[in-house]
C-alpha positions in Angstrom: -6.8 2.8 12.3 -9.6 0.8 13.0 -12.5 1.7 15.1 -11.6 -1.1 17.6 -8.4 0.4 17.7 -9.7 4.1 18.6 -12.1 3.3 21.1 -9.6 1.1 22.9 -6.8 3.9 23.0 -9.5 6.6 23.9 -10.1 4.4 27.1 -6.8 3.7 27.8 -5.8 7.4 27.2 -8.9 8.7 29.2 -7.8 6.7 32.0 -4.0 6.7 32.2 -2.6 9.9 30.7 -3.5 12.4 33.6 -1.8 10.2 36.1 1.1 9.5 33.6 1.9 13.0 33.0 1.4 13.8 37.0 4.0 10.9 37.8 6.7 12.4 35.2 8.6 15.7 36.2 11.1 16.9 33.9 14.0 15.5 34.6 12.2 12.4 35.3 10.3 12.4 32.1 13.2 13.2 30.0 15.2 9.8 31.6 12.3 8.0 30.9 11.5 8.3 27.6 13.3 7.4 24.6 12.6 10.2 21.6 13.1 8.7 18.4 14.6 11.2 15.5 13.3 10.1 12.6 14.6 13.3 10.4 18.0 13.0 8.5 19.9 15.5 10.2 22.5 15.3 6.7 20.5 16.4 4.6 20.2 20.1 3.8 16.6 22.0 3.2 16.7 25.6 2.2 14.9 27.7 4.5 11.1 28.7 2.5 10.2 32.2 1.7 6.3 31.6 3.1 6.0 35.9 2.9 3.4 35.5 0.6 0.9 33.2 2.1 -1.8 34.5 3.3 -3.2 31.5 5.2 -1.7 28.6 5.8 -4.4 26.0 7.7 -4.1 23.1 8.8 -7.2 20.5 9.1 -7.1 17.7 12.1 -9.7 15.4 13.4 -10.6 14.9 16.8 -10.5 11.3 17.2 -6.9 9.9 16.9 -5.3 10.5 20.3 -2.7 11.1 21.9 -2.0 13.1 18.2 -5.4 15.1 18.3 -8.4 15.0 20.6 -10.8 17.1 22.3 -9.5 17.2 26.0 -12.0 16.8 29.3 -12.8 20.6 28.7 -13.7 20.5 24.8 -10.4 21.9 23.8 -8.9 20.5 20.9 -5.1 19.5 21.7 -2.7 16.6 21.0 0.8 16.0 20.0 -0.5 16.9 16.4 -1.9 20.3 17.3 1.1 22.0 19.2 3.6 20.4 15.9 1.3 22.4 13.8 1.9 25.3 15.9 5.8 25.0 16.6 5.7 24.4 12.6 4.3 27.7 12.0 6.5 29.1 14.8 9.4 27.8 13.0 8.4 29.0 9.7 7.3 33.0 10.9 3.8 32.4 10.2 2.4 32.1 13.5 0.0 34.7 13.0 -1.5 33.3 9.3 -1.5 29.7 10.8 -5.1 27.9 11.6 -6.3 25.0 12.7 -9.4 23.4 11.7 -11.4 20.2 12.9 -13.5 18.1 11.3 -14.9 15.0 11.1 -11.9 12.8 9.6 -14.0 11.5 6.4 -14.5 15.8 5.7 -10.5 16.2 6.1 -9.4 15.1 2.0 -12.9 16.7 0.5 -12.3 19.8 2.4 -8.6 20.1 1.3 -9.4 19.2 -2.6 -12.1 22.3 -2.1 -9.2 24.2 -1.2 -10.7 24.9 2.7 -7.2 24.3 4.3 -3.5 23.7 3.0 -2.9 20.9 4.6 -3.9 17.6 6.6 -2.2 16.6 10.0 -4.5 13.8 11.1 -2.9 10.6 10.5 -3.4 10.3 6.7 -2.2 7.1 5.6 0.7 7.4 3.5 0.4 5.1 0.9 0.8 4.4 -3.2 -3.0 5.9 -3.2 -2.8 8.5 -1.4 0.3 9.6 -2.6 -1.8 10.1 -6.3 -3.6 12.5 -4.8 -1.7 14.3 -2.4 2.5 15.5 -1.4 3.4 14.5 1.6 6.2 15.9 4.2 8.7 13.4 5.1 7.2 11.1 8.3 7.7 12.4 11.8 6.7 9.7 13.3 6.2 6.2 12.8 4.6 3.5 14.9 6.6 0.3 16.6 5.4 -3.0 17.2 6.6 -4.1 20.7 6.5 -7.6 22.9 4.6 -6.8 26.4 5.5 -9.3 29.0 5.0 -9.9 32.4 7.6 -8.1 35.1 8.5 -12.1 36.4 8.2 -13.7 33.4 11.0 -11.5 31.6 12.1 -13.2 28.0 15.8 -13.2 26.9 16.9 -10.5 24.1 17.2 -10.8 21.1 14.2 -12.4 21.5 14.3 -13.5 17.8 17.3 -16.2 19.0 14.6 -17.3 22.1 11.1 -17.8 20.4 11.7 -21.6 20.4 8.5 -22.6 22.8 7.4 -19.1 23.8 3.5 -18.4 22.9 3.2 -15.1 21.8 -0.8 -13.3 22.0 -1.6 -10.8 19.0 -5.0 -9.5 18.0 -6.4 -12.1 15.2 -6.4 -10.2 11.3 -4.6 -7.2 12.6 -1.5 -5.8 10.4 0.7 -6.8 14.1 -0.7 -10.7 13.7 1.1 -10.5 10.1 4.1 -8.8 11.3 4.6 -11.4 13.9 4.6 -14.3 11.8 6.9 -12.7 9.3 9.6 -11.2 11.6 9.2 -14.5 14.3 8.7 -17.3 12.5 9.4 -19.7 15.5 6.6 -18.1 17.9 3.8 -19.9 18.7 1.0 -17.6 18.1 -2.3 -17.9 20.1 -4.8 -15.0 18.2 -7.6 -13.2 20.7 -10.5 -11.6 19.3 -9.5 -8.2 20.8 -6.7 -6.5 22.7 -8.2 -6.5 26.1 -8.3 -9.9 26.4 -4.5 -10.5 25.0 -3.4 -8.1 28.0 -5.4 -10.7 30.0 -3.8 -13.2 29.1 -0.5 -11.7 29.4 -1.2 -10.5 32.8 -2.8 -14.2 34.3 0.5 -15.9 32.4 -1.6 -17.7 29.5 0.8 -16.7 27.3 4.1 -15.8 27.2 3.9 -12.2 25.8 1.7 -9.8 23.8 2.5 -8.6 20.4 1.1 -4.9 19.6 1.2 -1.0 19.1 3.9 0.5 21.1 2.4 3.6 21.5 -0.8 2.3 22.8 0.9 -0.5 24.9 2.8 2.2 26.5 -0.3 4.0 27.7 -1.7 0.3 28.8 0.9 0.2 31.1 0.7 3.2 33.3 -3.4 2.5 33.5 -4.9 0.9 36.0 -5.9 -2.0 34.3 -2.1 -3.0 33.8 -1.5 -2.9 38.2 2.3 -2.4 36.9 2.3 -5.7 36.0 4.0 -6.0 33.0 7.2 -4.2 30.9 8.1 -3.9 27.0 10.9 -6.5 26.0 13.3 -5.9 23.2 12.5 -3.6 20.1 10.7 -1.3 19.1 10.5 -3.1 15.6 9.4 -0.9 12.7 8.0 -1.9 9.3 6.6 0.1 6.2 5.0 -3.1 4.7 2.9 -4.0 8.0 2.5 -0.8 10.0 2.7 1.6 7.2 5.4 4.5 6.4 4.3 7.0 9.3 2.7 10.1 10.3 3.1 12.6 7.6 1.6 16.3 6.7 -0.3 15.9 3.4 -0.9 19.1 0.7 -2.5 19.3 -2.3 -0.3 17.6 -5.1 0.6 21.4 -6.4 1.9 22.7 -2.9 5.2 20.5 -3.0 6.5 23.9 -1.7 4.7 23.5 1.8 5.8 19.8 2.2 9.2 21.1 1.5 8.4 24.1 5.0 7.3 21.7 6.9 10.2 19.5 6.6 12.6 22.3 6.7 10.3 23.5 10.1 10.4 19.8 11.3 14.1 19.5 10.8 14.7 22.5 12.7 12.3 21.4 15.1 14.6 18.0 16.0 18.0 20.4 16.2 16.5 22.5 18.8 15.4 20.3 20.6 11.4 20.8 20.4 10.2 17.6 19.0 11.8 15.7 22.0 10.4 18.4 24.0 6.8 17.4 22.4 7.0 13.8 22.9 7.9 14.2 26.6 4.4 16.2 26.9 2.2 13.4 25.0 4.2 10.1 25.1 5.2 10.0 29.5 6.2 6.3 28.7 8.3 5.6 25.9 6.7 3.9 23.0 10.2 2.9 21.8 
């Protein structure tokens, strides 16, 4: 993710995550948040034996909210942190599990040195990183979403009703390229940053904004949004434009650990614990 994205997401998260969690109690949250399943439940993975493992250290960073970040007391927290603990618990190795936070640039060198066994910090899974690491199956994928004013709803499916619609998007972003590819009939208006584009939606200068569903879900709950807007249609997923999702990276020789993570995540999904984690960190659905 780019620095501009991270700065904007930190701002939005700090501004609204507390209010969002306070406003959604257990049952209400379950009704409000769609929790997608990216695990193939028909796949059969044998339960791994990790009894010989002396340590399983997950390496992460502190600059990737809501997945891994420092809370207001300086404590490491986030979806990835709790997922790491849940994976270790499911594998029966919680007592031997560790989580260490490093600057993002130091994660790969640390794994190469053997200072950790896995990276869970949003490391991109692509042709280059696949040559250097083994990966678990994706446990999360970033959705693209349309955001519109409440009083200017767009008919769905949006792809069939794009004629004459002006859609804002951040200039030079992967979402700009995806918008032009997926919706060639849209009249695209680019903006230098997200906040300016979202302001244009609020003021009715554009019909919609197309961008990252995760960050937009938090913005919708922020004071800046002031309940102006809602998602329309989607979610829209694309490996080509948005990447293959979030996975756990391990040393290329340690595919057994990647398989163990796959097994644990499949169990967490089947038992409903993945949904619990989603509800904890995503009070407004990005999907």
